C-alpha positions, -999 to 999 in steps of 0.1 A, spaced: 848 627 -834 823 599 -823 840 567 -814 816 546 -834 800 563 -852 771 550 -872 751 581 -880 722 584 -904 706 616 -892 678 611 -918 642 603 -908 608 612 -919 591 640 -900 566 616 -883 592 589 -875 605 583 -840 642 591 -840 662 568 -817 699 570 -807 716 539 -792 746 544 -768 763 511 -758 800 500 -760 792 465 -771 789 463 -809 769 431 -809 743 447 -786 741 478 -808 738 458 -840 711 435 -825 691 464 -811 693 484 -843 681 454 -863 652 449 -839 641 485 -839 644 488 -877 617 462 -881 593 490 -872 585 513 -901 579 543 -878 613 540 -859 646 553 -873 680 548 -856 697 581 -863 730 573 -846 749 548 -824 778 556 -801 801 537 -777 802 562 -748 781 590 -733 806 617 -741 804 612 -779 767 608 -778 762 641 -760 783 659 -786 760 647 -814 725 651 -798 720 686 -811 729 675 -847 710 642 -848 680 654 -827 668 621 -813 635 617 -796 646 589 -774 681 578 -764 687 541 -754 716 544 -730 737 517 -713 750 522 -678 786 509 -679 806 525 -707 842 539 -710 850 576 -709 816 586 -696 791 562 -680 754 562 -685 746 579 -651 769 609 -658 756 611 -694 720 611 -682 726 640 -659 742 661 -686 716 652 -712 687 660 -689 703 694 -683 711 703 -719 683 685 -738 653 681 -715 630 674 -744 648 641 -752 635 610 -734 663 588 -719 656 551 -716 683 531 -697 688 498 -715 708 476 -691 716 440 -682 714 448 -644 681 442 -627 691 451 -591 668 477 -576 698 499 -567 706 503 -604 670 512 -613 665 536 -585 699 554 -592 691 557 -629 657 573 -621 673 597 -596 697 608 -623 668 618 -646 662 587 -667 627 584 -681 626 547 -679 646 515 -673 645 484 -695 665 451 -695 683 442 -726 668 407 -727 633 419 -729 613 409 -760 612 433 -789 576 442 -782 584 452 -746 613 474 -757 590 491 -782 565 496 -755 592 512 -733 601 536 -761 565 546 -766 559 551 -729 589 574 -723 582 592 -755 547 603 -743 562 616 -711 554 587 -688 578 566 -667 586 531 -678 599 503 -655 606 468 -667 586 440 -651 597 435 -615 615 469 -612 587 486 -593 603 477 -560 631 502 -568 606 530 -561 597 518 -526 609 542 -499 636 532 -475 624 520 -441 657 521 -422 655 558 -415 689 565 -432 695 597 -451 692 591 -488 721 597 -511 718 623 -539 722 612 -575 757 628 -576 767 610 -544 756 577 -559 776 584 -590 807 592 -569 802 561 -547 801 539 -579 833 555 -592 851 553 -559 841 517 -555 856 510 -589 889 522 -576 890 557 -590 910 583 -572 896 617 -563 914 632 -592 901 606 -617 865 611 -604 869 649 -608 881 645 -643 853 621 -653 825 643 -639 841 676 -648 841 688 -612 869 700 -588 889 676 -566 878 696 -536 841 689 -546 849 652 -548 864 653 -514 833 670 -500 811 643 -515 833 616 -501 830 630 -466 792 633 -470 790 597 -482 809 585 -451 787 606 -428 754 595 -443 764 559 -444 782 558 -411 813 546 -427 848 557 -417 870 545 -446 871 543 -484 874 505 -481 842 506 -462 825 525 -490 837 499 -514 822 471 -492 790 490 -490 788 493 -528 794 456 -532 769 445 -506 742 468 -520 746 457 -556 763 488 -569 791 468 -585 769 438 -594 776 424 -628 800 452 -639 830 429 -641 849 455 -622 868 450 -589 881 476 -565 
């Protein structure tokens, strides 16, 4: 059962069907009210975490999913990966309060079609929806720097490695990470070793410091 759930499921054939996934009710209510000022947009469902949203995508058939990054049970990055695999026809627009380039770049590597800040004007959010719906990439103003290649010669992290780095930096154990991402503990251990090798870091505490210094935990309200 969805943990919200506000589901309508009904929309005219030519209406853009939007799903909102965010664990803050005030954000969801506000975003829904803004979107419903457009006659050709319909919010077909709202959910509080990625897992519940994934379970209902096939039923509600959204065209675009507005997805927060930091949510309980399943975060936005893990949800994006699964959604892109199972429902590649659905455009995923990350709607976040975090403007650090690391957040933007990580979301795009996981398969998001675009990245928009929650405090953008209604017209800009609508433009973001239209952009990803036609198959183009949308980046909020100032986010273009997230696409600049690294100049330090370091080996880039994969999207899965970045997800695991975030979870480890939040204090998750190998077992907890494995459960959240539905992978084996051995796989998590392998990723942890690869992270240390690529970043030149010997300890888990060092990984946490790296995550903090590079903005991975910025604004999440979570401490190691």
